[in-house]
N, C-alpha and C positions, 0 to 999 in steps of 0.2 A: 596388507597393507603395516604401514606400519607402526608399533604401539607406540602412545605416550609413555611413557612413565612416569609414573606424579602418588606426593603422599599423601590428600585427603585436602593439603591446606593448600591456599592463598597467603601468598607474601607480600606487604607494600610498599610503596614508595616511598615511602618515610623511614629512612634506614631501614633497615629488612625486620619488621616486623611481620607477627602470626596478622592478618586483618582477617583469615574465617577459616573454620573446622567444621571438615563436609564431617554427619555418620554415618560407622559402618567405615571407619576412615581405615589405616594405616596410626595417621597420626591423633585422631581421634582411640580410640585404641589407647595409646600409650599416655595419651591426661597432657597431649600441646594447646596451650588456652591462647586465641584471643587473647593478643597484650606481649607473650613471646618476643624474646627480642634473642631476631636467633646468633650465638655468636661465633658457629667456628659450623664448616659441612664437612666431613672425612679427615678433620684437621687441618681446614684452608679457613681462616679466618676470613670472611665475606660482608659487608660494606651494604649493599640492599642487596631488593629480588631477587636483580640482577645474577647477582653469581649465586646464588642461592638455584637458579631455572641452571641456571650452566653448569649444577658439579649434578643432581636432578637429569641435564638429557643426556652428562655425558655417558649413562647407568642404563642397565637394564633392566626393565619388567621381571624381577624373581627376585633384584638383590633387593640390600640391606642400607641406606644410609647411617653411619653415623651425625644424631646434630644435640649443638651442645646447646640452650640456653636463659636463655636469664631472663625470671621470674620477678616485679614487683618491683626493680631493678636492688636486684638485694638476691637473690637466688638464686647460686646454678642449676639447672637440671641434667639431668641428658638421655637423648633418649635413639633408638635403634629404630630407625626405621621401613618397612617393608614397602617396593615400591610397590603400587600398582595399576597393573592398563588402565589409563585416562578413559572415564563414562563414556557413551557415545548420549551423541544428540539420537534426541527421541526423531 
């Protein structure tokens, strides 16, 4: 069975913004917040959520990805996020 990688955040379709962050995930533990704009993942510029998900899905659970984000349109932050297994539906 294929493990789907995720970082614990949902990225929205208005640009590459973080829409939601789930508790007890690598995104939450690193301090990523809703409203953060993702600029790059692993050094690759991203324009929308499809770019982000394409990079995530080209990696495997257990790998880490480097996220560069802009917070409040003024502060750049960097996160190293471990890819976790997407939780199974009950």
